[in-house]
N, C-alpha and C positions, 0 to 999 in steps of 0.2 A: 832573440832568444839569449836565455844566462848560459855564458861561462864559468868551464869548469871550476874555475877560484870561488866565486861569485856563490855557484851552492857549495861546494863545500864551505865556507865561511859564514851561509845562509843555514844548513846544517851545527852546524855547533857552535852556532848561538844559537839552534832553539834546543840542544842538550843543550845549553847552560843558562836557558830558560827554565828548565825544566832541574836543575841542580844539580849536572854537570861537571866535575871539575875538566879539564885539557886528560887526568890520560886515564878519566871510566871514562871516558868521550874517547879517546882511539881505544880502546878492551874493546865496551860496546860496538864501534862500529866491531871492529876485528873478529868480533861472535860473532855481526852477523853476514862477514863475505867470504869468513868458513864454517860457517855451521856451524852441527855441531863436533865439538872437537871437547880437547885433554887439556888441565891447565901449560903443563912443557910445549907441543904444538905450537899452542895461541901466544905465546913467549918468543918463542924463538923468529915467525912472521913477524912479532910486533916488535923483537928489537928486545923485550924484557925484561927486569929479571922476575924470577915466577913470584919470589916476596909480593914484586909491584902488585899485578897481575890477579897475586890468590887477593889483594884489599881491594883489587879496585870489586873481584866480578863480586867477595859480598857485600860494597856497599852495593851495587847496582842489584844483589835480591835481598837483602835490609828494604831497599826501596819498593821488592812490585814488580823492577822493570827485566829484570832475567829468571831464570830458574832453572836451582844449582842440582847433580844425580852424581 
């Protein structure tokens, strides 16, 4: 049975194969955890500046991975 660290590495590798960099991966996984949210709470929960999160969200949206309203 794989441990948590192995699972996290596998998820990171899979997201990398989709072309996501580390910041995009962090934001995507943060969205999965948070569900429906807005920029400020998401950036606070991730400990990232809002501008960094906003840029990552834009990249994820352009790839069709997420929808932003």
